[in-house]
C-alpha positions in Angstrom: 0.0 0.1 0.1 1.5 3.4 -1.1 1.1 6.8 0.5 -1.8 7.8 -1.5 -3.8 4.8 -0.4 -3.0 5.4 3.2 -4.2 9.0 2.9 -7.3 8.1 1.0 -8.4 5.1 3.2 -7.6 6.5 6.8 -8.4 9.8 8.8 -5.2 9.6 10.6 -1.8 8.2 9.7 1.1 7.6 12.3 4.6 7.1 11.1 6.5 5.2 13.6 9.1 3.4 11.5 12.1 4.0 13.7 15.5 5.3 13.0 17.2 2.6 10.7 19.2 4.9 8.3 22.7 4.0 9.6 25.8 6.4 9.7 28.5 5.7 7.5 32.4 5.9 8.0 33.9 8.1 5.2 37.6 7.0 5.5 39.9 5.2 2.9 39.3 1.5 2.8 35.7 1.5 3.6 35.1 -0.5 0.4 37.2 -3.3 1.4 35.5 -6.8 1.9 35.0 -7.6 5.5 33.7 -4.1 6.4 30.2 -4.2 7.5 27.5 -2.3 9.2 26.4 -3.6 12.7 22.9 -4.3 11.5 24.2 -6.4 8.5 26.0 -8.6 11.2 23.9 -8.7 14.2 20.6 -10.2 12.5 22.6 -13.1 11.0 23.5 -14.3 14.5 20.0 -14.2 15.4 19.0 -16.3 12.5 21.8 -19.0 13.6 20.3 -18.9 17.1 16.8 -19.5 15.5 18.1 -22.3 13.4 17.5 -20.5 10.1 21.3 -20.7 9.2 24.0 -23.2 10.3 26.6 -20.7 10.4 26.6 -17.0 9.9 28.2 -15.8 6.6 29.9 -12.9 8.7 30.9 -15.0 11.6 33.7 -13.5 13.7 35.1 -17.1 14.6 38.8 -17.0 14.4 38.9 -13.4 13.3 40.3 -10.3 14.7 37.5 -8.0 15.1 37.3 -4.0 15.4 34.1 -2.5 16.3 33.9 1.3 15.5 31.2 2.9 17.8 31.1 2.9 21.6 27.2 2.6 22.2 24.9 -0.1 22.8 24.9 -1.6 19.2 28.6 -1.7 19.4 28.4 -3.6 22.7 26.0 -6.0 21.1 28.5 -6.7 18.4 31.2 -7.1 21.1 29.2 -9.8 22.9 28.3 -11.5 19.6 31.8 -11.7 18.3 33.1 -13.0 21.7 30.4 -15.7 21.7 31.3 -16.7 18.0 34.8 -17.3 19.0 36.7 -14.3 17.8 40.6 -14.3 17.9 40.5 -10.8 19.4 37.9 -8.0 19.7 38.4 -4.3 20.2 35.8 -1.6 20.4 36.6 1.9 19.5 34.9 4.9 21.3 35.7 8.4 20.0 34.8 9.8 23.4 37.4 10.1 26.1 37.3 7.6 29.0 34.5 8.7 31.4 34.7 9.1 35.1 33.3 6.9 37.7 30.8 9.6 38.9 28.1 11.6 37.2 29.0 15.1 36.0 26.6 17.4 37.9 27.4 20.1 35.3 26.4 18.3 32.3 24.3 15.4 33.6 22.6 16.7 36.9 20.4 14.4 38.9 17.9 13.1 37.9 19.1 13.0 34.3 20.4 9.8 33.5 24.2 9.9 33.7 25.4 8.7 30.3 28.9 9.6 30.3 29.8 7.3 33.5 32.3 4.4 33.0 30.4 1.1 33.1 31.1 -2.5 31.9 28.1 -4.1 30.3 27.7 -7.9 30.3 29.3 -8.1 26.8 32.3 -6.1 28.2 32.7 -8.4 31.1 32.5 -11.4 28.6 35.4 -9.9 26.5 37.3 -9.2 29.6 36.9 -12.8 30.8 38.2 -13.9 27.4 41.1 -11.6 27.5 40.3 -10.3 24.0 41.3 -6.7 24.9 44.5 -4.9 23.8 45.9 -5.5 27.3 45.3 -8.8 29.2 42.4 -8.2 31.8 41.7 -4.6 30.6 38.6 -3.1 28.9 38.0 -4.3 25.4 37.3 -0.6 24.5 39.8 2.1 23.3 38.5 5.4 24.2 39.2 8.8 22.5 40.0 6.6 19.4 39.4 7.9 16.0 39.8 5.5 12.8 42.1 7.1 10.2 42.2 4.3 7.5 41.4 0.7 6.7 44.2 -1.3 5.0 43.7 -4.5 3.0 45.6 -7.5 1.3 46.1 -8.1 -2.4 42.5 -9.7 -2.5 40.8 -6.5 -1.4 40.0 -8.0 2.2 40.5 -5.6 5.1 43.6 -6.6 7.3 44.4 -3.6 9.4 43.0 -0.6 11.0 45.0 2.5 11.6 43.8 4.9 14.4 45.0 7.9 16.4 44.0 9.3 19.7 41.9 12.5 19.7 41.3 15.4 22.1 38.0 16.6 23.5 37.6 18.6 20.1 38.4 15.4 18.2 41.7 16.6 16.9 44.4 14.0 16.3 47.0 13.8 19.1 50.6 13.8 17.6 52.4 10.6 18.1 49.6 8.4 19.1 48.9 6.6 15.8 48.8 2.9 15.9 47.4 -0.1 13.9 45.1 -3.0 14.9 44.9 -6.5 13.2 41.2 -6.6 11.7 39.9 -9.3 9.6 36.2 -8.1 10.3 35.4 -4.5 11.0 32.0 -3.7 12.2 30.4 -0.1 12.0 28.2 0.8 15.0 28.0 4.6 14.5 24.4 4.9 15.3 21.3 6.0 13.2 20.2 9.3 11.7 16.5 8.8 11.1 14.0 6.7 9.2 15.2 4.8 6.1 13.9 6.5 3.1 14.4 3.9 0.5 10.8 2.6 0.8 9.8 6.0 -0.4 7.0 6.5 2.2 8.4 9.8 3.7 9.0 11.3 0.2 5.6 10.0 -1.1 3.9 11.7 1.9 5.9 14.9 1.4 7.1 15.1 4.9 9.2 17.9 6.0 12.5 16.7 7.6 14.7 18.1 10.4 18.4 18.9 9.3 19.5 15.8 11.3 17.4 13.4 9.3 14.4 12.8 11.4 10.8 13.7 10.5 9.7 17.2 11.6 6.5 17.5 13.8 4.8 20.1 16.1 3.9 20.2 19.6 0.9 17.8 18.9 3.0 15.2 17.1 1.6 16.4 13.7 3.7 16.6 10.6 3.3 19.2 7.9 0.9 17.0 6.2 -2.7 17.4 7.9 -3.7 13.9 9.5 -0.2 12.6 9.4 1.6 12.3 12.8 5.2 11.1 13.7 6.4 9.3 16.8 9.3 7.2 18.2 12.7 7.2 16.8 11.4 8.3 13.4 10.9 11.7 14.8 12.7 11.8 18.1 15.8 10.4 17.0 17.7 7.2 18.1 16.9 6.5 21.8 15.7 4.0 24.1 12.7 1.8 24.2 11.0 3.6 27.2 10.7 6.6 25.0 9.1 4.8 22.1 6.4 3.4 24.4 5.7 6.9 26.0 5.6 8.4 22.5 3.1 5.8 21.5 0.8 6.6 24.2 1.2 10.3 23.7 0.5 10.2 19.8 -2.4 7.9 20.4 -4.0 10.9 22.6 -2.8 13.2 19.8 -4.7 11.4 17.2 -7.9 10.9 19.4 -8.0 14.7 19.8 -7.5 15.2 16.0 -10.3 12.8 15.2 -12.8 13.8 18.0 -11.9 17.2 19.3 -10.8 15.9 22.8 -9.2 12.8 24.5 -9.2 11.2 27.8 -6.2 9.0 26.8 -3.1 9.7 28.9 -0.4 11.7 27.1 2.7 11.2 29.4 5.0 13.3 27.5 5.3 15.9 24.9 7.4 15.5 21.5 10.1 18.2 22.9 10.6 16.5 26.3 14.5 16.0 26.6 15.3 12.5 25.4 17.9 10.3 27.0 20.9 10.0 24.8 22.4 6.6 24.1 
């Protein structure tokens, strides 16, 4: 069903397609074989677990794995690679090593303290397997920026060159190094809804500069009767925000259709999201 059919058949349409348009890594060597987006890699492991595949075609078994991106998706890649039997796993985080306590200036209580040093279950697994650059250390390298990827004569990635960066993401002289890399996974986050299916463009929706669907204080888009909620409009965030926005947009649609609503609207579209 296309956008025109939706608009003709329904009095209200809610776009809640998520933020699945992944960020790219514009560095030399990105085109090499063995460099994949995290969401090309992770679903294959799920299919193995479900019995749909005997082995993943992108299995990390026996490989030196480098994950670029320090967020939750990167941690998922880390845990999966460890369980698949990777020879080594290193996760690169462009941010500096965070402190042990919350920063009251930037993340005052009760704001969720994002930039606090933690070890997820996946990082604990990697530590136990001693796949980190230093035995018994964190599998992450902080303040690390990728410069380029180098491959072999067959065009397969074999090394990753990186450099340490300062708080402004400027290279720190003398900190360049290389890591062995047979499999490189890009876990750099997502910018907004995937537009390849054409739905956003067919509806003629206005977009924010960062790639999300623009909306007003009532969750409405520039197209009358079309609403946007969740990651598609808020940007990449946590499931609790998707749940809250689902309830809130239901109340907004109810008001649009009937003039009022008794449905709970726990949040507004401009409430501060929790970063991930």
